[in-house]
C-alpha positions as CSV (number, residue, x, y, z in Angstrom):
1,M,4.7,-3.9,-38.9
2,K,4.1,-6.3,-36.1
3,A,1.6,-4.3,-34.1
4,P,-1.1,-3.8,-36.8
5,L,-0.8,-7.4,-38.0
6,E,-1.1,-8.8,-34.5
7,A,-4.1,-6.6,-33.9
8,A,-5.7,-7.9,-37.1
9,A,-5.2,-11.5,-36.0
10,S,-6.4,-11.1,-32.5
11,E,-9.3,-8.7,-32.6
12,E,-11.6,-6.9,-35.0
13,I,-9.8,-4.5,-37.3
14,G,-11.9,-1.5,-36.4
15,S,-10.9,-1.7,-32.8
16,S,-7.2,-1.3,-33.7
17,K,-7.8,2.1,-35.2
18,K,-5.7,5.0,-34.0
19,H,-5.4,8.6,-35.1
20,F,-2.1,9.3,-36.9
21,R,-1.8,13.0,-37.8
22,S,-1.4,13.9,-41.4
23,S,1.8,15.5,-42.8
24,S,0.3,18.9,-43.3
25,G,1.3,20.4,-39.9
26,E,5.0,19.7,-40.4
27,I,5.2,20.5,-44.1
28,F,3.2,23.8,-44.2
29,D,4.2,25.0,-40.7
30,G,0.7,26.1,-39.8
31,Y,0.2,28.1,-43.0
32,F,-3.3,26.8,-43.5
33,T,-5.2,28.3,-40.5
34,D,-8.9,28.6,-40.0
35,G,-10.5,31.5,-41.7
36,R,-7.5,32.3,-44.0
37,A,-8.6,33.4,-47.5
38,W,-6.8,34.1,-50.7
39,S,-7.4,36.7,-53.4
40,F,-5.3,35.5,-56.3
41,K,-5.8,37.9,-59.3
42,K,-4.7,37.5,-62.9
43,Q,-1.9,40.0,-62.4
44,D,-0.5,38.2,-59.3
45,L,2.5,36.0,-59.4
46,L,0.1,33.2,-58.4
47,D,-2.9,33.9,-60.4
48,A,-6.5,32.7,-60.1
49,R,-5.6,29.2,-61.1
50,A,-4.0,28.8,-57.6
51,R,-7.2,29.4,-55.7
52,R,-8.7,26.0,-56.1
53,L,-5.4,24.4,-55.1
54,F,-5.0,26.4,-51.9
55,E,-8.7,26.0,-50.9
56,S,-8.5,22.3,-51.4
57,A,-5.3,22.0,-49.4
58,A,-6.8,24.2,-46.6
59,L,-9.9,22.0,-46.5
60,A,-7.8,18.8,-46.2
61,C,-5.6,20.4,-43.5
62,S,-8.6,21.5,-41.5
63,A,-9.8,17.9,-41.4
64,D,-6.3,16.6,-40.7
65,A,-6.6,14.6,-43.9
66,Y,-3.9,16.1,-46.1
67,P,-2.8,12.9,-47.8
68,F,0.5,13.8,-49.5
69,Q,4.2,14.2,-48.8
70,A,4.3,12.0,-45.7
71,P,8.0,12.1,-44.8
72,L,9.6,8.7,-44.3
73,T,12.0,8.3,-41.5
74,Y,13.9,5.4,-43.1
75,K,14.2,3.6,-46.4
76,S,11.0,2.7,-48.2
77,G,9.8,-0.9,-48.5
78,P,6.8,-3.0,-47.7
79,C,6.8,-1.4,-44.3
80,V,7.9,2.2,-43.6
81,E,8.0,4.6,-40.7
82,T,6.5,8.1,-40.7
83,D,6.0,10.4,-37.8
84,G,7.2,7.7,-35.5
85,H,4.7,5.1,-36.6
86,E,5.1,1.9,-38.6
87,M,2.9,1.7,-41.7
88,L,2.2,-0.9,-44.3
89,M,3.2,0.8,-47.6
90,L,0.7,0.1,-50.4
91,S,1.7,2.8,-52.9
92,S,5.4,2.3,-53.6
93,Y,6.9,1.9,-57.0
94,D,9.5,-0.4,-55.6
95,Y,8.0,-3.3,-57.6
96,L,10.9,-5.7,-57.3
97,G,11.4,-5.0,-53.6
98,L,15.0,-3.9,-54.2
99,I,15.2,-0.7,-52.2
100,G,17.8,-1.2,-49.5
101,D,19.1,-4.4,-51.0
102,P,22.7,-4.6,-49.6
103,R,24.2,-5.5,-52.9
104,I,22.8,-2.3,-54.5
105,D,23.7,-0.2,-51.5
106,T,27.3,-1.5,-51.6
107,A,27.6,-0.7,-55.3
108,A,26.4,2.8,-54.7
109,I,28.8,3.3,-51.8
110,E,31.7,2.0,-53.8
111,A,30.8,4.4,-56.7
112,I,30.9,7.3,-54.3
113,Q,34.3,6.3,-53.1
114,R,35.6,6.0,-56.6
115,Y,33.8,8.8,-58.4
116,G,32.4,11.1,-55.7
117,T,28.9,12.5,-55.4
118,G,28.9,14.6,-58.6
119,T,30.5,14.6,-62.0
120,G,31.6,18.2,-62.4
121,G,30.0,18.6,-65.8
122,V,27.3,17.8,-68.3
123,R,27.5,14.5,-70.2
124,L,28.7,16.1,-73.5
125,L,31.6,17.9,-72.0
126,T,33.4,16.7,-68.8
127,G,30.6,14.8,-67.0
128,T,30.7,11.4,-68.6
129,L,32.2,8.6,-66.4
130,E,33.2,5.1,-67.4
131,L,30.4,4.0,-65.1
132,H,27.8,5.8,-67.3
133,R,28.9,3.9,-70.3
134,E,28.9,0.6,-68.5
135,T,25.4,1.3,-67.1
136,E,24.1,2.3,-70.5
137,A,25.6,-0.9,-72.0
138,A,23.8,-2.9,-69.3
139,I,20.5,-1.2,-70.1
140,A,20.8,-1.8,-73.8
141,R,21.7,-5.5,-73.2
142,F,18.8,-5.9,-70.8
143,K,16.3,-4.2,-73.2
144,G,17.7,-5.8,-76.3
145,T,18.5,-2.7,-78.2
146,E,21.7,-1.5,-79.9
147,A,22.3,1.3,-77.5
148,A,20.9,3.4,-74.6
149,L,21.4,6.7,-72.9
150,T,20.7,7.7,-69.3
151,F,19.2,10.9,-68.0
152,T,18.5,12.3,-64.5
153,S,14.9,11.2,-64.6
154,G,12.4,9.4,-66.8
155,Y,10.6,12.7,-67.1
156,V,13.7,14.3,-68.5
157,A,14.3,11.3,-70.8
158,N,11.0,11.9,-72.5
159,L,11.6,15.7,-72.8
160,A,15.0,15.0,-74.3
161,V,14.0,12.6,-77.0
162,I,10.8,14.2,-78.2
163,S,12.0,17.8,-78.2
164,S,15.2,17.0,-80.0
165,I,13.7,15.0,-82.8
166,F,10.2,16.5,-83.5
167,G,8.9,20.0,-84.2
168,P,6.0,22.0,-85.4
169,A,6.0,20.4,-88.9
170,D,5.4,17.0,-87.3
171,R,2.6,15.5,-85.3
172,V,2.2,13.2,-82.2
173,I,-0.8,10.9,-81.7
174,A,-0.8,9.8,-78.1
175,D,-2.9,7.4,-76.1
176,S,-5.3,9.5,-74.0
177,F,-3.9,7.9,-70.9
178,S,-0.2,8.7,-71.8
179,H,2.0,10.1,-69.0
180,R,2.1,13.8,-68.3
181,S,5.8,13.9,-69.1
182,L,5.1,12.9,-72.7
183,M,2.6,15.6,-73.2
184,D,5.0,18.2,-71.6
185,A,7.6,17.0,-74.1
186,C,5.3,17.7,-77.0
187,R,4.6,21.2,-75.7
188,L,8.3,21.8,-75.5
189,A,8.8,20.6,-79.0
190,G,5.9,22.6,-80.4
191,V,4.7,19.5,-82.2
192,Q,1.0,19.1,-83.2
193,V,-0.7,16.7,-80.8
194,Q,-3.7,14.5,-81.3
195,R,-5.1,12.0,-78.8
196,F,-6.7,8.6,-79.5
197,E,-9.1,6.8,-77.2
198,H,-7.3,4.7,-74.6
199,N,-6.1,1.4,-76.1
200,N,-8.4,1.7,-79.1
201,P,-6.6,0.9,-82.4
202,A,-9.7,2.0,-84.4
203,S,-9.5,5.4,-82.8
204,L,-5.8,5.6,-83.5
205,R,-6.4,4.8,-87.2
206,H,-9.1,7.4,-87.4
207,E,-6.8,10.1,-85.9
208,I,-4.0,9.2,-88.4
209,Q,-6.4,9.4,-91.4
210,N,-8.2,12.6,-90.3
211,G,-5.5,14.7,-88.6
212,P,-3.5,17.6,-90.0
213,Q,-0.8,17.2,-92.6
214,A,2.6,16.5,-91.1
215,N,6.1,15.6,-92.2
216,R,6.3,12.8,-89.7
217,T,3.9,11.1,-87.3
218,L,4.9,9.7,-83.9
219,I,2.6,7.3,-82.0
220,I,3.0,7.4,-78.3
221,S,1.9,4.9,-75.6
222,D,2.9,3.7,-72.2
223,G,3.6,0.0,-71.7
224,V,1.8,-0.1,-68.4
225,F,-0.4,2.9,-67.7
226,S,0.6,4.5,-64.4
227,M,-2.9,5.4,-63.1
228,D,-4.9,2.4,-64.3
229,G,-2.4,-0.5,-64.3
230,D,-3.5,-1.9,-67.6
231,I,-1.2,-2.9,-70.5
232,C,-1.0,-1.2,-73.9
233,V,-2.1,-3.0,-77.2
234,L,1.5,-3.1,-78.5
235,P,0.9,-5.6,-81.4
236,E,-1.9,-3.5,-82.8
237,L,0.2,-0.3,-82.4
238,I,3.1,-1.8,-84.4
239,A,0.7,-3.0,-87.1
240,I,-0.8,0.4,-87.5
241,K,2.6,2.2,-87.5
242,K,3.7,0.0,-90.3
243,E,0.5,0.4,-92.2
244,F,0.8,4.2,-92.2
245,G,4.5,4.7,-92.1
246,C,4.6,6.2,-88.6
247,Y,7.1,6.0,-85.8
248,L,6.4,4.5,-82.3
249,L,7.6,5.5,-78.9
250,M,6.9,3.3,-75.8
251,D,7.3,4.6,-72.3
252,E,8.3,1.5,-70.1
253,S,8.5,3.3,-66.8
254,H,5.9,1.0,-65.1
255,A,6.6,-2.0,-67.4
256,T,10.3,-2.4,-66.7
257,G,10.8,-5.1,-64.1
258,V,7.1,-6.0,-64.1
259,L,6.1,-7.3,-67.6
260,G,7.6,-10.4,-69.3
261,A,9.2,-13.5,-67.8
262,G,12.4,-11.7,-67.1
263,G,10.9,-8.2,-66.4
264,R,12.2,-6.8,-69.6
265,G,9.0,-5.0,-70.4
266,T,6.2,-4.8,-72.9
267,D,8.1,-6.3,-75.8
268,E,8.9,-9.5,-73.7
269,H,5.3,-9.7,-72.5
270,F,4.1,-9.9,-76.1
271,G,7.0,-11.8,-77.5
272,I,7.9,-8.9,-79.9
273,D,11.4,-7.9,-81.0
274,T,12.5,-4.6,-79.6
275,S,13.5,-3.4,-83.1
276,E,9.7,-3.2,-83.9
277,V,9.6,0.0,-81.7
278,D,11.6,3.0,-82.8
279,I,12.1,4.6,-79.3
280,W,12.0,3.1,-75.9
281,T,12.0,5.3,-72.8
282,G,11.6,4.6,-69.1
283,S,12.3,5.4,-65.5
284,L,15.1,4.1,-63.4
285,A,13.4,5.1,-60.1
286,K,10.7,2.5,-59.9
287,A,11.4,-1.3,-60.3
288,I,15.0,-0.2,-60.7
289,P,15.6,1.4,-57.3
290,S,17.7,4.4,-58.2
291,G,17.2,7.8,-59.8
292,G,17.2,8.5,-63.5
293,G,15.7,7.6,-66.8
294,F,16.7,6.1,-70.1
295,V,16.2,6.2,-73.8
296,A,17.0,3.0,-75.8
297,G,17.0,2.2,-79.5
298,S,19.4,2.3,-82.4
299,R,23.0,3.4,-82.1
300,E,22.3,6.1,-84.7
301,L,19.5,7.5,-82.5
302,M,21.7,7.6,-79.4
303,I,24.5,9.4,-81.3
304,F,22.1,12.0,-82.4
305,L,20.7,12.5,-78.9
306,Q,24.2,12.9,-77.5
307,H,24.7,15.9,-79.7
308,A,21.1,17.3,-80.0
309,S,19.1,16.7,-76.8
310,A,19.2,19.7,-74.5
311,P,19.2,17.7,-71.2
312,F,22.3,15.8,-72.4
313,I,24.1,19.0,-73.4
314,F,22.9,21.5,-70.8
315,S,22.0,19.5,-67.7
316,G,24.1,17.8,-65.1
317,A,24.9,14.1,-65.5
318,M,23.4,11.3,-63.5
319,P,25.5,10.9,-60.2
320,A,27.8,7.9,-60.0
321,P,25.9,6.2,-57.1
322,S,22.7,6.3,-59.1
323,A,24.4,4.8,-62.1
324,A,26.0,2.1,-60.1
325,A,22.6,1.2,-58.4
326,V,21.0,0.9,-61.9
327,K,23.8,-1.4,-63.1
328,E,23.7,-3.7,-60.1
329,A,19.8,-3.8,-60.0
330,I,19.8,-5.0,-63.6
331,R,22.3,-7.7,-62.7
332,I,20.2,-8.8,-59.8
333,L,17.0,-8.9,-61.9
334,E,18.7,-10.9,-64.6
335,A,19.9,-13.4,-61.9
336,E,16.6,-13.5,-60.0
337,P,13.6,-13.4,-62.4
338,E,11.5,-15.1,-59.7
339,R,11.0,-11.6,-58.3
340,V,8.8,-10.8,-61.3
341,D,6.6,-13.9,-60.6
342,R,6.1,-12.7,-57.0
343,I,4.9,-9.3,-58.2
344,R,2.3,-11.0,-60.4
345,S,1.2,-13.4,-57.6
346,N,0.9,-10.6,-55.0
347,A,-1.0,-8.3,-57.5
348,S,-3.5,-11.1,-58.2
349,F,-3.9,-11.8,-54.5
350,L,-4.7,-8.2,-53.6
351,R,-6.8,-7.4,-56.7
352,D,-8.9,-10.6,-56.5
353,G,-9.4,-10.0,-52.8
354,L,-10.6,-6.4,-53.4
355,K,-13.0,-7.5,-56.1
356,S,-14.4,-10.2,-53.8
357,Y,-15.3,-7.4,-51.4
358,G,-17.1,-5.5,-54.1
359,F,-14.4,-2.9,-54.8
360,D,-13.9,-1.6,-58.3
361,T,-10.2,-2.0,-59.4
362,G,-10.7,-0.4,-62.8
363,L,-8.6,-1.7,-65.7
364,S,-5.8,-3.2,-63.6
365,E,-3.9,-6.2,-64.8
366,T,-0.5,-5.5,-63.2
367,A,1.1,-4.3,-60.0
368,V,-0.7,-1.0,-60.2
369,I,-4.2,-1.4,-58.8
370,P,-6.5,1.6,-58.8
371,L,-9.3,1.4,-56.1
372,M,-11.9,3.5,-57.8
373,L,-13.8,5.8,-55.4
374,Y,-14.7,8.5,-58.0
375,D,-15.2,11.4,-55.5
376,D,-12.2,13.5,-54.5
377,T,-13.3,14.1,-50.9
378,R,-14.3,10.5,-50.4
379,T,-10.9,9.4,-51.7
380,A,-8.9,11.7,-49.4
381,L,-11.0,10.6,-46.4
382,F,-10.6,6.9,-47.3
383,A,-6.8,7.4,-47.3
384,R,-7.1,9.1,-43.9
385,E,-9.0,6.1,-42.5
386,L,-6.4,3.7,-43.9
387,R,-3.6,5.8,-42.4
388,N,-5.4,5.5,-39.0
389,R,-5.1,1.7,-39.4
390,S,-1.4,1.8,-40.3
391,I,-1.7,1.6,-44.1
392,L,-0.1,4.3,-46.3
393,T,-1.7,4.8,-49.7
394,S,-1.7,7.5,-52.4
395,P,-5.0,9.1,-53.3
396,V,-5.1,10.4,-56.9
397,T,-7.6,13.2,-57.6
398,F,-8.2,15.9,-60.2
399,P,-6.2,17.2,-62.0
400,A,-3.9,14.1,-62.0
401,V,-7.0,12.2,-63.3
402,A,-10.2,13.4,-64.8
403,Q,-12.9,14.8,-62.6
404,G,-15.1,12.0,-61.3
405,T,-12.4,9.3,-61.6
406,A,-10.6,9.7,-58.2
407,R,-9.0,6.6,-56.9
408,L,-6.5,5.2,-54.5
409,R,-3.5,4.0,-56.5
410,L,-2.3,0.8,-54.8
411,C,1.0,-0.8,-55.8
412,V,2.2,-4.2,-54.7
413,T,5.8,-5.3,-54.7
414,A,7.7,-8.6,-54.7
415,A,8.6,-7.8,-51.0
416,H,5.1,-7.8,-49.7
417,T,4.1,-10.9,-47.8
418,E,0.7,-12.6,-48.0
419,T,0.1,-11.8,-44.4
420,Q,0.6,-8.1,-45.0
421,L,-1.7,-8.1,-48.0
422,Q,-4.3,-10.1,-46.1
423,Y,-4.2,-7.5,-43.3
424,A,-4.8,-4.8,-45.9
425,L,-7.8,-6.8,-47.3
426,D,-9.2,-7.1,-43.8
427,V,-9.0,-3.4,-43.3
428,F,-10.5,-2.6,-46.7
429,S,-13.4,-5.0,-45.9
430,T,-14.0,-3.3,-42.6
431,L,-14.1,0.2,-44.2
432,R,-16.3,-1.1,-46.9
433,N,-18.8,-2.4,-44.4
434,A,-18.6,0.7,-42.3
């Protein structure tokens, strides 16, 4: 990352601008050519819903501003390489800066040497390794629960737990900003779904009192909301669940490794015992630099999921190197909690700097910092300009967020240096003034 930083220090940021092509030419192999049109009909395999997607992609490609799927040449980190160019990465979930840590790499390599690259079966039958049980014990210890189970992704973990426990006779009341995987899990379960206003306990209480009859009611929230970077109102959620006899699920995907003095998550952040929440889920591919997801809670719940959740019974097990990486990453985090402090410090530095330049950072109070630009086209073009100045970011537009709320989703990590973040702030200031 030397060249862009040296340019920032020695001359005006704008003069260091280059034109780095977007990823569209390589990914789509020239599919989106000028004048090409589509006539998706309701009887077609891709029906009319596909038209807007294809037209938007074609427009972005025509401006060389397609902002997604940039292939990285090497491992991710605070700096990456794509298309032969070094970039400052400002949208990575590697919150703890552990991707590529030699201790984790060694653990994964040793796991391959011992167990191979696959398991040869699903977990319930012949796919469970000793390593799976060791890793799950480490997750449960770290999270402070009786037991835990691993799945191949955080998305699958949410599908597994909700679809195996709840059904049409029950209802889910979810924060309106809850992750898409939770809503897909509800659809799979056929459960009745209500939404309450984001982080609004009064709205939740209203939905509980005025919703349809149900055998059981599950309240759902994220610990840290992935698009906005704010923290849930966990104490109020627990109080309401007790008041009305509900159950509570917390998705810790963006809270694990980020919240609490030791990075244990939302419960540690608020000083709440984990037993106050019935179901904990999360990703093992963000602050924990591996692949997979987890469900944590009572031993009774885990035994049930082992015999009732479809992904555990019918889907391949987490590969050994992934499990080993999780186990070693947890060990490192427990030994090096100062990484969590660096995340907070770096997030405050970038967020405060952006605010000082007049940018809107939305609700952010964590390592996820939305730069609110509101317009889809403006957001894509802003990402294009950042790329031309060696900064890689993720634009988030409709339908990932509501229309009129497009933003760049910035993420800081413990591995970012103040020099790198100051370079980014200088670029943002230049683009703001331009």
